[in-house]
N, C-alpha and C positions, 0 to 999 in steps of 0.2 A: 504494500500500500503506501502513497505517497508519505513522507515524513511531515507530521503535524507540525505546526508551527514556523518552518522555515519560511513563510510570506509575512510573518509579523515583526515589527516594530523594533527597533535595535533597543529601546529600552522602555521601561514601564518607572516602578517606583518599590523601593521597599515599603512595606504596611508590617510597624511595631503592633504584634499580636495585642489585642485589646485597643490598642489608639488611646489609651488614656488622657486625660487633661495634666499640663499642658499639653496640646497636641504638638508645637513648637516650639523648642527654645531659642529664639531667635538667635542669641549669640551661638550658640552652639552649630546651629545652618550655618552662621556667617563664615564659623571656622572650617567648616566642613567645605564649603565653598570656595575659600581662599588658598585651602591644600590642595584641591581636585578632588576628594572624597565626595561627591554630591550625595552619595547614597541611592543616585540609580543603578540601577540593572538590568540585564538581559531579559526581556519579557520572554518566560517560559508561559506557554498559553494553558498548562495544566495546573501552574500552583503559584504565578505569582499573585500577590494580593489575594487568595484564597485563603490563606493558612491552614491550619491543622485538618478543618473540613471535608480539605479537597480530597485529602488520602482516602476519608471513608468514601468518597463520591466517585473513588475511582472501581469501585466493586461493581459487579452487575448489578441489577437494583434488586432492593429487597422489595419487590415491589406487587400490589396488587393485582390480581389474576383479572383478565388474560395480560400475555407478555405478548406484545406485537412486532416482528420483526421484518425491518423490510427487507432482509436479504431472504425471506421467503417468499415475499412477493416480485421478486427478481431484480431487486435492487444489485448494481454490481461494485459501486462503494471502490470505483478507483477514480474517482475527483476527475473523470472525462466523459463519461456516458451521463447522461439527465437521468437522473433516479426519480424524478417527481410522481410519478403515475406509481412507483412502489412504494415512497415515502407516504403519498396519498390515502392508498389504499391500508396502509397500515395504520393510518391516522384514524383512516373510519371505521377500520374492524373492531378498534378501541376505542373508540368512540362512546361516551353516555353511558359505558360500563366502569369507569373508574380504573380501567387499565394501562397499561405502560407498552409506550412505542418504543422499543431498546435500541438507540441506534449507537453501532460498537464497530471496531474492524474496520475503519477504512473513510474514505471521503465522500458523501454523497453530495456530489452534483444535483442542484436544483433549482428549478423558478419558484413563484410562490406557492407556498402552503397554507392553505385556511387549518387552522384550529379549529378543535372543538368541545364542548362541553364534558367536565366529568371526564380527564384526560391525565393525563403523567406522560411527557417527553422529558427520554431518560438517555442523556448522550452520554456516555462515559468516557474516560481517559483517553481512550481508544478512537474515538468515531469525532466527524466533524461534516457538520450541516456546510457547505459552500455553496453562497448562490453565484448565480449564471450571469453574464455582463451582457445579456439579451433584453434589451430593453421590451420587446414584445411578450418577454416572459413575466409581466408585472402588470397586470391588468390597473384601470383608473380603479381606484374602492371609491364607494359612496355611502359609507356607512349614514345613518338614520338621524342625523343630526346636523343643526345648524352652526357648529362651533365655526369660531373664526379661524381657528389653525387648520383647518381642512385646504385653505388655500394653499398650505405645506403638505400635507399628510395626506398622498395620494397614493402611494405604492409602498409596498414591503415586501420582504423576504417573508416570513411570519407573521401572520397575519390571523388575529382572533378579533371576531365581531358578534356581539350578544351571548358571550358564553359566560359560564362560571363553570369555578373549581377547576382550574388549567393549572399544573404545574411546569414548569422547565426547569431540570435537574441533571446534574451528574458533572465531572470535572472538564467536561469535553467543550468543544468550540463552536462558537456558529458565527461563521466568516461570511461580510458580506459582499466580499470580494471588488470591494468599490474602488479600488486603485486602478485606474481605466481613464485615460483621458476625455473622453466624452460626462464621465462625472465629477472631474477634479477642475477646480477653477473656480471664480467666484458667480455667485447666485443669479447674478447679471447675466451671465451666459448659462450656465446649467442650475436652473432654476429648482429649488427642493421639491416640486409636485413632481418633478421630473426624475427624480430619484429614489430608488428603492429605502427605505428605512431597513434596519434589522430584523426589528420586532415592534410590533403595532397592537396595542390591545383597547379596543374601543368598545362601551356601552356593556361593561363586563362586572361581573363580580367574582372574589374570591381568584385572583389570580398572583402565581408565584414564581419566583426566579428565584433560584437557588445554586450556589456553587460555579455558574458557567462565565465562560468569556466570550463576550461578545466583542469581534474584532472589523473593520473595515470597512463598517456602514460606509453606503454610496450617499446616505443622507443622514439623519439623526439616528443615534443606536439605540435606546430603547425606550419606548413611547407609550404611555399610558393616557388614553382619554376619555374622561368619564368612567372611571373604574371605581366601584365600592370594594374595599377588603384590596387593595394589593402589598405585597412583601417581596422586597430585592435583599438578598441575603447573600455575602460571601461572593459577589458579581464584579468579575474584572471587566472593565471595559475600555478597551484600545481604539481609539476615534481621533485622529490626528491626521487625517488626509486633508487637505484644504476644499472649500465650498458649504463653512455656514454646518460643521457637523459637529451638534451637541452631542453629551454622554447619556444624561438621563431626564427626559422632560416629562415631569407630571404635570397632566393639563384637565384641570376640573376633576381631579378623583376626592374621594375621602376614606380616611383610615388606611393611612400609609406608614410605612416602617419601611428604611434605606440604612442598612446595616452591615458594617464589617464589608463595606465593598472600596473598590480603586481604580478611579477613573480617570483616563488621561485624554482629554476630547482637544479638539481645534479649537470649538465655539465653547459656549458655556457649559459645565461639566454636570452639574445638578440643578436645573431649570424649572422652577414651581410658576405655571402659566394659569390664564382663564381667557378661553373664547368664548364663553357662554354665562347665563347666571347661575349657574351649576355651582361653580365655584371650589375652591379649595379646603378643604377642613381635615382636621386631627392629623398631621403628618409627623413622622419622626424620624429624623436624620441622626445617626449615631456613628461613632467608630470607622470613618470613611477616611480615606486619603485621593485628594482631588488635585489635578494640575489642566490649565485650560493655556493652550497657544496664544491665541487673539483675542480674549473675550472676558467671560467672567466666573470666578467658583462657584459662587454659592446666589444663588439670584431669584427675585421676585418679577416675571414682566420677562418680555416686553408685553406682550397680552395682556392685557389685566383686566378684565370686565367683569364675572362674579368675584364676592369676595376671596381673599386669602386670609383665613382664621386660624388659629392655632395650630401654631409650624414649631416645631423646636431644630434647632441645629443643635448639635453636642459631639466633644468629643470631634473634631474634624481637622485635619491637616491641610492644608491650602499648600502645595508645593511651589507654584507659583499662578499668575493670572495676569495677564499684561491690561486687563482694565480694573475690577474691583473683585475684592475678595469678600466683600459682603454687599448685595445692592438687591433692594427695597425699592420698587416702582409702580405705580399706582398712574397711568395714564392715559386707560382706556374706560376708565368708571369704579374699580377695583375699590373694594371697603376692605381696610387691611388692619388687623387688628390683633393683639395678643402673639407676637412674633420675639423668639427668643432665639440668639445667636448665644452658645455658652460652650465655655473649654473649644474654643478657636484659637487654633496658631496660623499663621502665616507668615511667609518670607518672599519676595520678589513678585512682588503686585503693582500695578500701578496705582492703584487708590486701595486705600484699607476699607472705606464704607462710603457706598452712595445711595444715598435715600429722595429720592424724587416723586412730588405730587403734581400732575400735569394733565394734561388735556391734549391730548393725540385724537382721540374722538372714533378708536374702531369698532365699531359698535355690530353686535349679529343680528342679521336681517331681518328679524322679527322683533328687536327689542328697539328699547330707546337710549338716547344721547344722556349719558349725564358726567359729572365729573365726582370723582372718588374721595376717600380721607384715607389718612394713615392714623391709628389711633392706640399707640401700645407696642412700640419695638424696643427691646432690650439686649444690650450685648452685656456678658457678666465673663471675668476671666476670660479675656483676650490679649493674646501676644502678637506681637508682628513687627516687623523690620525690612529693610532693605527694598524700602519703594521705589520703584523705576522712575517715576516721574513726580512733578514737583503740587502736582494736583490737588492734594491732600484730601479730604472726606467733604465733598459737596451734600449738604442736609439741605434740599429746600422744598418747601412749600409752593404755595400756586397763588398769584394777585392779577385779576383777567376782570374786564369789564368794570371795574370799579368794586369789586367783591376779593376778599381773600380768604385762602382755604387756607387753613392754618394747619401742620402738623402736629400734634398732642403726645404727651406723654412718652417722649424718648428718654430711657435711660441707660446710662454708660458705668459701671460698676467695674473697678479691679481691673481695666485696660490698659495697658502698658504697649504704645504704641511710637516705636520711634520713624518719624517721617523724616524725607528726603528735601533738603533745607538748600541755602546757596543762592537766593533770589538777593539781590540789594538794594529791591526796590518793591514797594507793596503793588500790586494789579489792582486795578480799576474793579468795583463791582460788577458781575455779569448782570446780563439782561434775563428778564423774565423766560422762562421757559415757553417756547413758541412752537410743540409740536413737530420740532425734528428727533432724529433716532434719540433715544436715550441712553448716553454712558457715561462715568465720572470724566471724562475729556470732553464733554459736552460744552465747558468754557475754559478749556484751558487749564492754566493756574488760576486758584482762588485767594482772595487776600490772607486765609490765615493758614499757618502751615499743617495745623491739625485738622481743624473743622470750619468750615464755612457755613455758617445757619443762618437758616431765611425763612421769614412767616412760620414761627413754632411758638407753640404756646405748652409751657413744662417740661424743660429739659434739665435732667439731671445729672451732674458727674461725681462721682465717688471715688476716691483714690484711682483718677483715672488722667491726670495731667498729661496733655501732649510733649513727646518729645521730638527733638528734632537734628538732626545731623548732615551738612555743617551746619554752623548758624548761618539763621536767615532775620532779614529786616522784616516780618510779618509776624504778628501777635499767635498764639497757639490756637486759641478762640476767638473766630470773629463771628457776631450776629449782628443781624437787621431784622429790625419787628419782630424780636422775642422776646415772650413775657416770661417772667418765671424760672429765667435759669436760676439753677443752682450748682456750686461748686464747692464741694469738700472732700 
């Protein structure tokens, strides 16, 4: 059989077992970088980032009967012959019975596969699902939703619509095979909707991904839209090819756990979005390691119509991100509340924090335009260093047509961030947000080296004095139209 892993990128990262807080010691990280020992290691698709659980996943499944083997349905598993029919036949034979499709001993080249309810897909360490590079193998998908993100999510390698009780597990690989010129490059040339995601579940319940590696998606890696009950556990995602390739997208989902996973993405690493009034509620992301080549590590938005509520990131290591380590955006009408970033460590990022309330106005077809709100965003036990740029952390509400939409109840507790300084003059105040794409470089360098905060009510800093290196002409915290600012 073809050797697994030979097509994988040259590095991912070391994941420390447990990923306990604090997630990164910036001083240690800087010393390691200086010595050349960055901690990055070659990616073995069977054990990078999966820890001890991967070893147990290597074994043949202790699975509910029946066990359906694609080899029994005529699969060749040679990485050259299309095995779509055999794989789909095995799926259909097990679906609805709680049975297991056992992928093993080979590379299974395939077009889109339609997954079904009451099903386990077990890909063991000797098995790989490999997507074809034929556009005709990925039909245009039209699930029953008006979610604005369907403008991007139209094709997928593995597709689950209106299913329940679906598990994908094992120490094997799902490879989107997205390294082809027609799928690489800016989305203006190769739009997201024309390229297949690796995994897409929509309008579903009780979906679980465990121990697997997802690599080389032609678009976003793992996308769950309007899923109630989602678990992503000990999953490794390598999605670093160019063309807006996110790692994990949680779109209008409820009751989500993402844990002990490793994500290397070109675009946003873990991105929480909303394109319908269903919104996002009850999400926990813990003990993960992430890295983004051109975008944000942990992000809410940009799609942000429904509410984002009760979301916690805890014990996450951000190894690098060209934009923000932590971004919270409501630009389409989302009411954002009870968001916590706890025990987060980062280095080598463009901006530590980016918070924006704006009015871009992207609205689902059957809903109404609105301006959202941000009330209750909390940062606890955060450490960070080695910022790439002098943007600092822009934090802004909105003033539009004579009305002010203030951010409310922001807290920073035990936050130790060393920002990039070196400016010899103070930049002018940035203009109000006017609908452009929201990223922390939106306004360039801001008037405070730590935080520029505008249009906010009740902002509290406790043991969280911003630091800077080298020295800088700006103040650490600069405010405009902020009431009830507390620093202690």
